[in-house]
N, CA, C and O atoms as a Maestro MAE file, in Angstrom:
{
 s_m_m2io_version
 :::
 2.0.0
}

f_m_ct {
 s_m_title
 :::
 protein
 m_atom[292] {
  # First column is atom index #
  i_m_mmod_type
  r_m_x_coord
  r_m_y_coord
  r_m_z_coord
  i_m_residue_number
  s_m_chain_name
  s_m_pdb_residue_name
  s_m_pdb_atom_name
  i_m_atomic_number
  :::
  1 25 9.517 -0.296 -1.075 1 A "UNK " " N  " 7
  2 3 9.715 1.112 -1.094 1 A "UNK " " CA " 6
  3 2 10.036 1.579 0.325 1 A "UNK " " C  " 6
  4 15 9.606 0.987 1.316 1 A "UNK " " O  " 8
  5 25 10.802 2.656 0.381 2 A "UNK " " N  " 7
  6 3 11.229 3.108 1.691 2 A "UNK " " CA " 6
  7 2 10.945 4.630 1.793 2 A "UNK " " C  " 6
  8 15 11.333 5.406 0.920 2 A "UNK " " O  " 8
  9 25 10.275 5.014 2.855 3 A "UNK " " N  " 7
  10 3 9.959 6.430 3.088 3 A "UNK " " CA " 6
  11 2 10.992 7.026 4.002 3 A "UNK " " C  " 6
  12 15 11.379 6.418 4.999 3 A "UNK " " O  " 8
  13 25 11.436 8.206 3.667 4 A "UNK " " N  " 7
  14 3 12.373 8.955 4.522 4 A "UNK " " CA " 6
  15 2 11.746 10.320 4.839 4 A "UNK " " C  " 6
  16 15 11.367 11.065 3.935 4 A "UNK " " O  " 8
  17 25 11.647 10.625 6.110 5 A "UNK " " N  " 7
  18 3 11.065 11.899 6.544 5 A "UNK " " CA " 6
  19 2 12.142 12.820 7.008 5 A "UNK " " C  " 6
  20 15 13.036 12.436 7.762 5 A "UNK " " O  " 8
  21 25 12.050 14.065 6.543 6 A "UNK " " N  " 7
  22 3 12.955 15.108 6.960 6 A "UNK " " CA " 6
  23 2 12.128 16.399 7.157 6 A "UNK " " C  " 6
  24 15 11.736 17.054 6.191 6 A "UNK " " O  " 8
  25 25 11.889 16.726 8.375 7 A "UNK " " N  " 7
  26 3 11.069 17.904 8.621 7 A "UNK " " CA " 6
  27 2 9.696 17.833 7.969 7 A "UNK " " C  " 6
  28 15 8.910 16.940 8.285 7 A "UNK " " O  " 8
  29 25 9.404 18.740 7.084 8 A "UNK " " N  " 7
  30 3 8.147 18.757 6.410 8 A "UNK " " CA " 6
  31 2 8.179 18.098 4.985 8 A "UNK " " C  " 6
  32 15 7.228 18.178 4.207 8 A "UNK " " O  " 8
  33 25 9.327 17.451 4.714 9 A "UNK " " N  " 7
  34 3 9.482 16.813 3.405 9 A "UNK " " CA " 6
  35 2 9.437 15.280 3.554 9 A "UNK " " C  " 6
  36 15 9.871 14.726 4.563 9 A "UNK " " O  " 8
  37 25 8.911 14.631 2.542 10 A "UNK " " N  " 7
  38 3 8.874 13.179 2.479 10 A "UNK " " CA " 6
  39 2 9.602 12.776 1.226 10 A "UNK " " C  " 6
  40 15 9.261 13.211 0.126 10 A "UNK " " O  " 8
  41 25 10.596 11.953 1.393 11 A "UNK " " N  " 7
  42 3 11.341 11.404 0.248 11 A "UNK " " CA " 6
  43 2 10.979 9.940 0.088 11 A "UNK " " C  " 6
  44 15 11.123 9.163 1.032 11 A "UNK " " O  " 8
  45 25 10.514 9.551 -1.084 12 A "UNK " " N  " 7
  46 3 10.134 8.183 -1.384 12 A "UNK " " CA " 6
  47 2 11.257 7.594 -2.189 12 A "UNK " " C  " 6
  48 15 11.572 8.074 -3.278 12 A "UNK " " O  " 8
  49 25 11.889 6.511 -1.636 13 A "UNK " " N  " 7
  50 3 12.924 5.775 -2.362 13 A "UNK " " CA " 6
  51 2 12.274 4.768 -3.262 13 A "UNK " " C  " 6
  52 15 11.585 3.889 -2.745 13 A "UNK " " O  " 8
  53 25 12.426 4.814 -4.534 14 A "UNK " " N  " 7
  54 3 11.811 3.933 -5.488 14 A "UNK " " CA " 6
  55 2 12.705 2.738 -5.737 14 A "UNK " " C  " 6
  56 15 13.929 2.856 -5.681 14 A "UNK " " O  " 8
  57 25 12.115 1.594 -6.011 15 A "UNK " " N  " 7
  58 3 12.888 0.414 -6.398 15 A "UNK " " CA " 6
  59 2 13.637 0.721 -7.669 15 A "UNK " " C  " 6
  60 15 13.036 1.260 -8.599 15 A "UNK " " O  " 8
  61 25 14.939 0.405 -7.766 16 A "UNK " " N  " 7
  62 3 15.668 0.668 -9.010 16 A "UNK " " CA " 6
  63 2 15.129 -0.190 -10.118 16 A "UNK " " C  " 6
  64 15 14.676 -1.315 -9.909 16 A "UNK " " O  " 8
  65 25 15.191 0.382 -11.323 17 A "UNK " " N  " 7
  66 3 14.846 -0.357 -12.548 17 A "UNK " " CA " 6
  67 2 13.360 -0.722 -12.632 17 A "UNK " " C  " 6
  68 15 12.991 -1.548 -13.467 17 A "UNK " " O  " 8
  69 25 12.503 -0.139 -11.800 18 A "UNK " " N  " 7
  70 3 11.066 -0.420 -11.818 18 A "UNK " " CA " 6
  71 2 10.422 0.431 -12.894 18 A "UNK " " C  " 6
  72 15 10.273 1.641 -12.720 18 A "UNK " " O  " 8
  73 25 10.035 -0.183 -14.010 19 A "UNK " " N  " 7
  74 3 9.578 0.589 -15.178 19 A "UNK " " CA " 6
  75 2 8.323 1.413 -14.911 19 A "UNK " " C  " 6
  76 15 8.139 2.459 -15.532 19 A "UNK " " O  " 8
  77 25 7.492 0.988 -14.042 20 A "UNK " " N  " 7
  78 3 6.244 1.715 -13.741 20 A "UNK " " CA " 6
  79 2 6.414 2.926 -12.831 20 A "UNK " " C  " 6
  80 15 5.502 3.742 -12.693 20 A "UNK " " O  " 8
  81 25 7.582 3.037 -12.213 21 A "UNK " " N  " 7
  82 3 7.796 4.091 -11.283 21 A "UNK " " CA " 6
  83 2 8.946 5.045 -11.685 21 A "UNK " " C  " 6
  84 15 9.110 6.110 -11.090 21 A "UNK " " O  " 8
  85 25 9.710 4.661 -12.667 22 A "UNK " " N  " 7
  86 3 10.837 5.513 -13.106 22 A "UNK " " CA " 6
  87 2 10.665 5.776 -14.624 22 A "UNK " " C  " 6
  88 15 10.833 4.855 -15.424 22 A "UNK " " O  " 8
  89 25 10.343 6.979 -15.012 23 A "UNK " " N  " 7
  90 3 10.156 7.277 -16.449 23 A "UNK " " CA " 6
  91 2 11.331 6.939 -17.319 23 A "UNK " " C  " 6
  92 15 11.150 6.564 -18.477 23 A "UNK " " O  " 8
  93 25 12.573 7.063 -16.779 24 A "UNK " " N  " 7
  94 3 13.741 6.722 -17.540 24 A "UNK " " CA " 6
  95 2 13.708 5.271 -18.050 24 A "UNK " " C  " 6
  96 15 14.229 4.977 -19.126 24 A "UNK " " O  " 8
  97 25 13.104 4.387 -17.285 25 A "UNK " " N  " 7
  98 3 13.022 3.000 -17.668 25 A "UNK " " CA " 6
  99 2 12.091 2.813 -18.893 25 A "UNK " " C  " 6
  100 15 12.349 1.956 -19.738 25 A "UNK " " O  " 8
  101 25 11.036 3.597 -18.983 26 A "UNK " " N  " 7
  102 3 10.194 3.527 -20.178 26 A "UNK " " CA " 6
  103 2 10.880 4.048 -21.382 26 A "UNK " " C  " 6
  104 15 10.744 3.487 -22.470 26 A "UNK " " O  " 8
  105 25 11.639 5.138 -21.219 27 A "UNK " " N  " 7
  106 3 12.384 5.704 -22.356 27 A "UNK " " CA " 6
  107 2 13.495 4.716 -22.771 27 A "UNK " " C  " 6
  108 15 13.713 4.510 -23.965 27 A "UNK " " O  " 8
  109 25 14.162 4.136 -21.850 28 A "UNK " " N  " 7
  110 3 15.218 3.135 -22.145 28 A "UNK " " CA " 6
  111 2 14.621 1.981 -22.904 28 A "UNK " " C  " 6
  112 15 15.232 1.484 -23.851 28 A "UNK " " O  " 8
  113 25 13.439 1.539 -22.514 29 A "UNK " " N  " 7
  114 3 12.782 0.425 -23.232 29 A "UNK " " CA " 6
  115 2 12.423 0.820 -24.647 29 A "UNK " " C  " 6
  116 15 12.475 -0.019 -25.546 29 A "UNK " " O  " 8
  117 25 12.058 2.079 -24.875 30 A "UNK " " N  " 7
  118 3 11.783 2.550 -26.214 30 A "UNK " " CA " 6
  119 2 13.054 2.527 -27.063 30 A "UNK " " C  " 6
  120 15 13.013 2.129 -28.228 30 A "UNK " " O  " 8
  121 25 14.152 2.939 -26.503 31 A "UNK " " N  " 7
  122 3 15.424 2.927 -27.240 31 A "UNK " " CA " 6
  123 2 15.850 1.501 -27.553 31 A "UNK " " C  " 6
  124 15 16.281 1.228 -28.673 31 A "UNK " " O  " 8
  125 25 15.744 0.586 -26.599 32 A "UNK " " N  " 7
  126 3 16.097 -0.789 -26.849 32 A "UNK " " CA " 6
  127 2 15.203 -1.432 -27.942 32 A "UNK " " C  " 6
  128 15 15.659 -2.225 -28.766 32 A "UNK " " O  " 8
  129 25 13.932 -1.054 -27.906 33 A "UNK " " N  " 7
  130 3 12.989 -1.534 -28.949 33 A "UNK " " CA " 6
  131 2 13.391 -1.016 -30.305 33 A "UNK " " C  " 6
  132 15 13.335 -1.762 -31.283 33 A "UNK " " O  " 8
  133 25 13.797 0.239 -30.403 34 A "UNK " " N  " 7
  134 3 14.221 0.790 -31.659 34 A "UNK " " CA " 6
  135 2 15.405 0.032 -32.211 34 A "UNK " " C  " 6
  136 15 15.426 -0.350 -33.381 34 A "UNK " " O  " 8
  137 25 16.384 -0.182 -31.365 35 A "UNK " " N  " 7
  138 3 17.601 -0.939 -31.811 35 A "UNK " " CA " 6
  139 2 17.255 -2.343 -32.220 35 A "UNK " " C  " 6
  140 15 17.757 -2.827 -33.234 35 A "UNK " " O  " 8
  141 25 16.413 -3.014 -31.465 36 A "UNK " " N  " 7
  142 3 16.056 -4.384 -31.793 36 A "UNK " " CA " 6
  143 2 15.287 -4.491 -33.126 36 A "UNK " " C  " 6
  144 15 15.501 -5.427 -33.895 36 A "UNK " " O  " 8
  145 25 14.406 -3.538 -33.384 37 A "UNK " " N  " 7
  146 3 13.627 -3.559 -34.628 37 A "UNK " " CA " 6
  147 2 14.511 -3.266 -35.861 37 A "UNK " " C  " 6
  148 15 14.270 -3.804 -36.942 37 A "UNK " " O  " 8
  149 25 15.519 -2.423 -35.688 38 A "UNK " " N  " 7
  150 3 16.344 -2.013 -36.830 38 A "UNK " " CA " 6
  151 2 17.675 -2.730 -37.014 38 A "UNK " " C  " 6
  152 15 18.368 -2.554 -38.017 38 A "UNK " " O  " 8
  153 25 18.011 -3.544 -36.014 39 A "UNK " " N  " 7
  154 3 19.315 -4.211 -36.080 39 A "UNK " " CA " 6
  155 2 19.269 -5.417 -37.029 39 A "UNK " " C  " 6
  156 15 18.566 -6.391 -36.763 39 A "UNK " " O  " 8
  157 25 19.990 -5.350 -38.090 40 A "UNK " " N  " 7
  158 3 19.970 -6.433 -39.093 40 A "UNK " " CA " 6
  159 2 21.314 -7.184 -39.141 40 A "UNK " " C  " 6
  160 15 21.365 -8.337 -39.568 40 A "UNK " " O  " 8
  161 25 22.400 -6.523 -38.702 41 A "UNK " " N  " 7
  162 3 23.733 -7.121 -38.857 41 A "UNK " " CA " 6
  163 2 24.274 -7.628 -37.540 41 A "UNK " " C  " 6
  164 15 25.130 -8.512 -37.563 41 A "UNK " " O  " 8
  165 25 23.845 -7.140 -36.404 42 A "UNK " " N  " 7
  166 3 24.333 -7.545 -35.083 42 A "UNK " " CA " 6
  167 2 25.821 -7.212 -34.889 42 A "UNK " " C  " 6
  168 15 26.518 -7.838 -34.090 42 A "UNK " " O  " 8
  169 25 26.271 -6.228 -35.631 43 A "UNK " " N  " 7
  170 3 27.675 -5.774 -35.462 43 A "UNK " " CA " 6
  171 2 27.675 -4.568 -34.520 43 A "UNK " " C  " 6
  172 15 26.782 -3.723 -34.587 43 A "UNK " " O  " 8
  173 25 28.675 -4.491 -33.646 44 A "UNK " " N  " 7
  174 3 28.732 -3.459 -32.644 44 A "UNK " " CA " 6
  175 2 28.715 -2.049 -33.262 44 A "UNK " " C  " 6
  176 15 28.044 -1.159 -32.739 44 A "UNK " " O  " 8
  177 25 29.419 -1.846 -34.327 45 A "UNK " " N  " 7
  178 3 29.432 -0.531 -34.968 45 A "UNK " " CA " 6
  179 2 28.012 -0.140 -35.437 45 A "UNK " " C  " 6
  180 15 27.600 1.013 -35.315 45 A "UNK " " O  " 8
  181 25 27.291 -1.118 -35.966 46 A "UNK " " N  " 7
  182 3 25.911 -0.829 -36.433 46 A "UNK " " CA " 6
  183 2 24.965 -0.586 -35.211 46 A "UNK " " C  " 6
  184 15 24.051 0.236 -35.286 46 A "UNK " " O  " 8
  185 25 25.197 -1.293 -34.127 47 A "UNK " " N  " 7
  186 3 24.373 -1.067 -32.959 47 A "UNK " " CA " 6
  187 2 24.626 0.306 -32.392 47 A "UNK " " C  " 6
  188 15 23.693 0.976 -31.951 47 A "UNK " " O  " 8
  189 25 25.860 0.733 -32.396 48 A "UNK " " N  " 7
  190 3 26.189 2.096 -31.912 48 A "UNK " " CA " 6
  191 2 25.498 3.156 -32.779 48 A "UNK " " C  " 6
  192 15 24.984 4.148 -32.262 48 A "UNK " " O  " 8
  193 25 25.489 2.940 -34.092 49 A "UNK " " N  " 7
  194 3 24.777 3.821 -34.997 49 A "UNK " " CA " 6
  195 2 23.303 3.861 -34.670 49 A "UNK " " C  " 6
  196 15 22.705 4.936 -34.629 49 A "UNK " " O  " 8
  197 25 22.718 2.724 -34.441 50 A "UNK " " N  " 7
  198 3 21.294 2.612 -34.145 50 A "UNK " " CA " 6
  199 2 20.951 3.287 -32.804 50 A "UNK " " C  " 6
  200 15 19.882 3.883 -32.666 50 A "UNK " " O  " 8
  201 25 21.819 3.198 -31.860 51 A "UNK " " N  " 7
  202 3 21.609 3.850 -30.555 51 A "UNK " " CA " 6
  203 2 21.520 5.363 -30.807 51 A "UNK " " C  " 6
  204 15 20.612 6.022 -30.300 51 A "UNK " " O  " 8
  205 25 22.458 5.912 -31.588 52 A "UNK " " N  " 7
  206 3 22.428 7.304 -31.914 52 A "UNK " " CA " 6
  207 2 21.162 7.710 -32.594 52 A "UNK " " C  " 6
  208 15 20.583 8.740 -32.249 52 A "UNK " " O  " 8
  209 25 20.694 6.915 -33.580 53 A "UNK " " N  " 7
  210 3 19.434 7.168 -34.262 53 A "UNK " " CA " 6
  211 2 18.274 7.075 -33.310 53 A "UNK " " C  " 6
  212 15 17.376 7.916 -33.322 53 A "UNK " " O  " 8
  213 25 18.293 6.065 -32.497 54 A "UNK " " N  " 7
  214 3 17.191 5.876 -31.520 54 A "UNK " " CA " 6
  215 2 17.092 6.996 -30.515 54 A "UNK " " C  " 6
  216 15 15.993 7.352 -30.089 54 A "UNK " " O  " 8
  217 25 18.234 7.563 -30.122 55 A "UNK " " N  " 7
  218 3 18.215 8.688 -29.174 55 A "UNK " " CA " 6
  219 2 17.520 9.918 -29.816 55 A "UNK " " C  " 6
  220 15 16.875 10.707 -29.126 55 A "UNK " " O  " 8
  221 25 17.663 10.055 -31.124 56 A "UNK " " N  " 7
  222 3 16.968 11.140 -31.786 56 A "UNK " " CA " 6
  223 2 15.438 10.969 -31.768 56 A "UNK " " C  " 6
  224 15 14.688 11.936 -31.904 56 A "UNK " " O  " 8
  225 25 15.016 9.763 -31.602 57 A "UNK " " N  " 7
  226 3 13.551 9.445 -31.494 57 A "UNK " " CA " 6
  227 2 13.009 9.788 -30.117 57 A "UNK " " C  " 6
  228 15 11.794 9.859 -29.933 57 A "UNK " " O  " 8
  229 25 13.880 10.000 -29.158 58 A "UNK " " N  " 7
  230 3 13.448 10.345 -27.778 58 A "UNK " " CA " 6
  231 2 13.198 11.834 -27.699 58 A "UNK " " C  " 6
  232 15 14.086 12.612 -27.349 58 A "UNK " " O  " 8
  233 25 12.019 12.207 -28.016 59 A "UNK " " N  " 7
  234 3 11.620 13.619 -28.089 59 A "UNK " " CA " 6
  235 2 11.101 14.110 -26.744 59 A "UNK " " C  " 6
  236 15 10.936 13.316 -25.818 59 A "UNK " " O  " 8
  237 25 10.852 15.358 -26.632 60 A "UNK " " N  " 7
  238 3 10.230 15.905 -25.413 60 A "UNK " " CA " 6
  239 2 8.842 15.326 -25.204 60 A "UNK " " C  " 6
  240 15 8.426 15.094 -24.069 60 A "UNK " " O  " 8
  241 25 8.102 15.085 -26.335 61 A "UNK " " N  " 7
  242 3 6.786 14.498 -26.192 61 A "UNK " " CA " 6
  243 2 6.836 13.106 -25.629 61 A "UNK " " C  " 6
  244 15 5.981 12.723 -24.830 61 A "UNK " " O  " 8
  245 25 7.864 12.314 -26.049 62 A "UNK " " N  " 7
  246 3 7.989 10.945 -25.496 62 A "UNK " " CA " 6
  247 2 8.330 10.988 -23.991 62 A "UNK " " C  " 6
  248 15 7.818 10.185 -23.212 62 A "UNK " " O  " 8
  249 25 9.194 11.930 -23.599 63 A "UNK " " N  " 7
  250 3 9.472 12.089 -22.203 63 A "UNK " " CA " 6
  251 2 8.262 12.458 -21.401 63 A "UNK " " C  " 6
  252 15 8.014 11.905 -20.329 63 A "UNK " " O  " 8
  253 25 7.492 13.415 -21.933 64 A "UNK " " N  " 7
  254 3 6.285 13.817 -21.217 64 A "UNK " " CA " 6
  255 2 5.305 12.644 -21.135 64 A "UNK " " C  " 6
  256 15 4.622 12.490 -20.122 64 A "UNK " " O  " 8
  257 25 5.224 11.826 -22.167 65 A "UNK " " N  " 7
  258 3 4.345 10.652 -22.115 65 A "UNK " " CA " 6
  259 2 4.809 9.655 -21.076 65 A "UNK " " C  " 6
  260 15 3.985 9.052 -20.389 65 A "UNK " " O  " 8
  261 25 6.104 9.471 -20.948 66 A "UNK " " N  " 7
  262 3 6.606 8.527 -19.944 66 A "UNK " " CA " 6
  263 2 6.297 9.085 -18.556 66 A "UNK " " C  " 6
  264 15 5.937 8.325 -17.657 66 A "UNK " " O  " 8
  265 25 6.430 10.380 -18.368 67 A "UNK " " N  " 7
  266 3 6.165 10.988 -17.077 67 A "UNK " " CA " 6
  267 2 4.693 10.842 -16.717 67 A "UNK " " C  " 6
  268 15 4.338 10.462 -15.601 67 A "UNK " " O  " 8
  269 25 3.802 11.172 -17.749 68 A "UNK " " N  " 7
  270 3 2.380 11.012 -17.515 68 A "UNK " " CA " 6
  271 2 2.012 9.588 -17.182 68 A "UNK " " C  " 6
  272 15 1.160 9.357 -16.324 68 A "UNK " " O  " 8
  273 25 2.629 8.634 -17.835 69 A "UNK " " N  " 7
  274 3 2.403 7.234 -17.520 69 A "UNK " " CA " 6
  275 2 2.750 6.890 -16.095 69 A "UNK " " C  " 6
  276 15 2.025 6.162 -15.417 69 A "UNK " " O  " 8
  277 25 3.869 7.421 -15.651 70 A "UNK " " N  " 7
  278 3 4.372 7.191 -14.283 70 A "UNK " " CA " 6
  279 2 3.415 7.820 -13.294 70 A "UNK " " C  " 6
  280 15 3.121 7.229 -12.255 70 A "UNK " " O  " 8
  281 25 2.931 8.995 -13.596 71 A "UNK " " N  " 7
  282 3 2.029 9.684 -12.658 71 A "UNK " " CA " 6
  283 2 0.690 9.000 -12.497 71 A "UNK " " C  " 6
  284 15 0.010 9.209 -11.492 71 A "UNK " " O  " 8
  285 25 0.295 8.191 -13.458 72 A "UNK " " N  " 7
  286 3 -0.974 7.439 -13.324 72 A "UNK " " CA " 6
  287 2 -0.882 6.341 -12.316 72 A "UNK " " C  " 6
  288 15 -1.898 5.901 -11.778 72 A "UNK " " O  " 8
  289 25 0.343 5.877 -12.040 73 A "UNK " " N  " 7
  290 3 0.568 4.763 -11.115 73 A "UNK " " CA " 6
  291 2 0.288 5.174 -9.689 73 A "UNK " " C  " 6
  292 15 0.425 4.361 -8.774 73 A "UNK " " O  " 8
  :::
 }
 m_bond[291] {
  # First column is bond index #
  i_m_from
  i_m_to
  i_m_order
  :::
  1 1 2 1
  2 2 3 1
  3 3 4 2
  4 3 5 1
  5 5 6 1
  6 6 7 1
  7 7 8 2
  8 7 9 1
  9 9 10 1
  10 10 11 1
  11 11 12 2
  12 11 13 1
  13 13 14 1
  14 14 15 1
  15 15 16 2
  16 15 17 1
  17 17 18 1
  18 18 19 1
  19 19 20 2
  20 19 21 1
  21 21 22 1
  22 22 23 1
  23 23 24 2
  24 23 25 1
  25 25 26 1
  26 26 27 1
  27 27 28 2
  28 27 29 1
  29 29 30 1
  30 30 31 1
  31 31 32 2
  32 31 33 1
  33 33 34 1
  34 34 35 1
  35 35 36 2
  36 35 37 1
  37 37 38 1
  38 38 39 1
  39 39 40 2
  40 39 41 1
  41 41 42 1
  42 42 43 1
  43 43 44 2
  44 43 45 1
  45 45 46 1
  46 46 47 1
  47 47 48 2
  48 47 49 1
  49 49 50 1
  50 50 51 1
  51 51 52 2
  52 51 53 1
  53 53 54 1
  54 54 55 1
  55 55 56 2
  56 55 57 1
  57 57 58 1
  58 58 59 1
  59 59 60 2
  60 59 61 1
  61 61 62 1
  62 62 63 1
  63 63 64 2
  64 63 65 1
  65 65 66 1
  66 66 67 1
  67 67 68 2
  68 67 69 1
  69 69 70 1
  70 70 71 1
  71 71 72 2
  72 71 73 1
  73 73 74 1
  74 74 75 1
  75 75 76 2
  76 75 77 1
  77 77 78 1
  78 78 79 1
  79 79 80 2
  80 79 81 1
  81 81 82 1
  82 82 83 1
  83 83 84 2
  84 83 85 1
  85 85 86 1
  86 86 87 1
  87 87 88 2
  88 87 89 1
  89 89 90 1
  90 90 91 1
  91 91 92 2
  92 91 93 1
  93 93 94 1
  94 94 95 1
  95 95 96 2
  96 95 97 1
  97 97 98 1
  98 98 99 1
  99 99 100 2
  100 99 101 1
  101 101 102 1
  102 102 103 1
  103 103 104 2
  104 103 105 1
  105 105 106 1
  106 106 107 1
  107 107 108 2
  108 107 109 1
  109 109 110 1
  110 110 111 1
  111 111 112 2
  112 111 113 1
  113 113 114 1
  114 114 115 1
  115 115 116 2
  116 115 117 1
  117 117 118 1
  118 118 119 1
  119 119 120 2
  120 119 121 1
  121 121 122 1
  122 122 123 1
  123 123 124 2
  124 123 125 1
  125 125 126 1
  126 126 127 1
  127 127 128 2
  128 127 129 1
  129 129 130 1
  130 130 131 1
  131 131 132 2
  132 131 133 1
  133 133 134 1
  134 134 135 1
  135 135 136 2
  136 135 137 1
  137 137 138 1
  138 138 139 1
  139 139 140 2
  140 139 141 1
  141 141 142 1
  142 142 143 1
  143 143 144 2
  144 143 145 1
  145 145 146 1
  146 146 147 1
  147 147 148 2
  148 147 149 1
  149 149 150 1
  150 150 151 1
  151 151 152 2
  152 151 153 1
  153 153 154 1
  154 154 155 1
  155 155 156 2
  156 155 157 1
  157 157 158 1
  158 158 159 1
  159 159 160 2
  160 159 161 1
  161 161 162 1
  162 162 163 1
  163 163 164 2
  164 163 165 1
  165 165 166 1
  166 166 167 1
  167 167 168 2
  168 167 169 1
  169 169 170 1
  170 170 171 1
  171 171 172 2
  172 171 173 1
  173 173 174 1
  174 174 175 1
  175 175 176 2
  176 175 177 1
  177 177 178 1
  178 178 179 1
  179 179 180 2
  180 179 181 1
  181 181 182 1
  182 182 183 1
  183 183 184 2
  184 183 185 1
  185 185 186 1
  186 186 187 1
  187 187 188 2
  188 187 189 1
  189 189 190 1
  190 190 191 1
  191 191 192 2
  192 191 193 1
  193 193 194 1
  194 194 195 1
  195 195 196 2
  196 195 197 1
  197 197 198 1
  198 198 199 1
  199 199 200 2
  200 199 201 1
  201 201 202 1
  202 202 203 1
  203 203 204 2
  204 203 205 1
  205 205 206 1
  206 206 207 1
  207 207 208 2
  208 207 209 1
  209 209 210 1
  210 210 211 1
  211 211 212 2
  212 211 213 1
  213 213 214 1
  214 214 215 1
  215 215 216 2
  216 215 217 1
  217 217 218 1
  218 218 219 1
  219 219 220 2
  220 219 221 1
  221 221 222 1
  222 222 223 1
  223 223 224 2
  224 223 225 1
  225 225 226 1
  226 226 227 1
  227 227 228 2
  228 227 229 1
  229 229 230 1
  230 230 231 1
  231 231 232 2
  232 231 233 1
  233 233 234 1
  234 234 235 1
  235 235 236 2
  236 235 237 1
  237 237 238 1
  238 238 239 1
  239 239 240 2
  240 239 241 1
  241 241 242 1
  242 242 243 1
  243 243 244 2
  244 243 245 1
  245 245 246 1
  246 246 247 1
  247 247 248 2
  248 247 249 1
  249 249 250 1
  250 250 251 1
  251 251 252 2
  252 251 253 1
  253 253 254 1
  254 254 255 1
  255 255 256 2
  256 255 257 1
  257 257 258 1
  258 258 259 1
  259 259 260 2
  260 259 261 1
  261 261 262 1
  262 262 263 1
  263 263 264 2
  264 263 265 1
  265 265 266 1
  266 266 267 1
  267 267 268 2
  268 267 269 1
  269 269 270 1
  270 270 271 1
  271 271 272 2
  272 271 273 1
  273 273 274 1
  274 274 275 1
  275 275 276 2
  276 275 277 1
  277 277 278 1
  278 278 279 1
  279 279 280 2
  280 279 281 1
  281 281 282 1
  282 282 283 1
  283 283 284 2
  284 283 285 1
  285 285 286 1
  286 286 287 1
  287 287 288 2
  288 287 289 1
  289 289 290 1
  290 290 291 1
  291 291 292 2
  :::
 }
}
């Protein structure tokens, strides 16, 4: 991790793709899990459909849960 100081502000550079520090990584993992559990044909068109369905599962509550999880770290 890298700290950047600017006046009275501190910017913390997080390691990319670190699931415990970036809530988007937790949501992305949920989406990948949805596709993996529902993928029966392994055809690209079906995977695209599943991604769309999985995105509908990413609710505000799931985002808030991912953010709360990150804040515990």
